[in-house]
C-alpha positions in Angstrom: 85.4 68.3 122.5 86.4 71.8 121.5 86.9 72.3 117.7 90.0 74.3 116.7 89.5 77.2 114.4 91.3 76.9 111.1 94.3 79.2 111.1 95.0 79.1 107.4 92.8 81.3 105.2 93.1 83.9 102.5 92.1 87.5 103.4 91.9 89.5 100.2 91.9 92.9 102.0 95.1 92.1 103.9 96.7 90.8 100.7 95.8 93.9 98.8 97.3 96.1 101.6 100.5 94.1 101.5 100.6 94.3 97.7 100.2 98.0 97.7 102.9 98.4 100.4 105.2 96.1 98.4 104.7 98.4 95.3 105.5 101.4 97.4 108.6 99.8 98.8 109.8 98.9 95.3 109.2 102.5 94.1 111.1 103.8 97.1 114.0 101.5 96.4 114.1 102.4 92.7 113.4 106.1 92.8 114.1 107.7 96.2 117.6 108.5 97.2 117.1 110.9 100.1 118.2 110.5 103.7 114.7 110.2 105.2 112.1 108.4 103.1 114.3 105.6 101.8 115.9 104.6 105.1 113.2 105.5 107.7 109.8 105.4 106.0 110.9 102.3 104.1 111.7 100.5 107.3 108.4 101.6 109.0 106.5 100.4 105.9 108.3 97.1 105.7 107.1 95.7 109.0 103.6 96.8 108.2 104.0 95.0 104.8 105.2 91.8 106.6 102.3 92.0 109.1 99.6 92.3 106.4 101.2 89.6 104.2 101.2 87.1 107.0 97.7 88.2 108.0 96.5 87.6 104.4 97.2 83.8 104.9 96.9 83.1 108.6 94.2 83.9 111.2 96.4 85.1 114.1 95.3 87.6 116.7 96.6 91.2 116.3 99.0 91.3 119.3 100.8 87.9 118.7 101.1 88.7 115.0 102.4 92.2 115.7 104.9 91.0 118.3 106.0 88.1 116.0 106.5 90.5 113.1 108.5 92.9 115.3 110.7 90.1 116.7 111.3 88.9 113.1 112.4 92.4 112.0 114.7 92.6 115.1 116.2 89.2 114.2 117.0 90.3 110.7 118.6 93.5 112.0 120.6 91.6 114.6 121.8 89.3 111.8 123.1 92.4 110.0 125.1 93.3 113.1 126.8 89.9 112.9 127.3 90.4 109.1 125.3 87.2 108.4 125.3 87.7 104.6 129.1 87.6 104.7 129.1 84.7 107.1 127.1 82.5 104.8 129.1 83.5 101.7 126.6 85.7 100.0 128.2 89.1 100.3 128.4 89.4 96.5 124.7 88.6 96.1 122.7 91.7 95.4 119.4 89.9 96.4 120.9 88.7 99.7 122.1 92.1 100.5 118.8 93.7 99.7 116.6 91.2 101.5 118.8 90.6 104.6 120.7 93.9 104.6 124.3 94.3 105.4 124.7 96.8 108.2 123.1 97.2 111.6 121.5 100.5 112.7 119.6 101.3 115.9 117.5 103.7 113.9 116.1 100.7 112.0 115.0 99.1 115.2 113.2 102.3 116.1 111.6 102.5 112.6 110.4 98.8 113.0 108.9 99.6 116.4 107.1 102.7 115.0 105.7 100.6 112.1 104.3 98.0 114.5 102.9 100.8 116.7 101.0 102.1 113.7 99.6 98.6 113.1 98.5 98.4 116.7 96.7 101.7 116.4 95.1 100.8 113.0 94.1 97.2 113.6 91.7 97.5 116.6 89.9 100.4 114.8 89.5 98.2 111.7 87.9 95.5 113.7 85.4 97.9 115.1 84.3 99.3 111.7 
């Protein structure tokens, strides 16, 4: 009988990467008001943050985790298209508007894709070192 590998674990390195990215995201949100870093770099970094946060707690192969993270980001962006925050009655909630967003942009979809592409370039190299 084949023994299943435990998928739950704590990976300190991935958690540290996620924590650093979270701090960078907060700093961008609080102090950057330009038209490039805040909207585009922030969106690239957020999918990398989500990837490493999940990786910190679950043993999932690179490709499935990367694709799942990208699909999750696409889902959130699609919910913005349908004004989900307004549909559920949270349009006045600053937290809901920040976490879920409130307007759809194709550029965000591209930024998420770029972020996951970066993960896919970095991850195989990390495994070899």
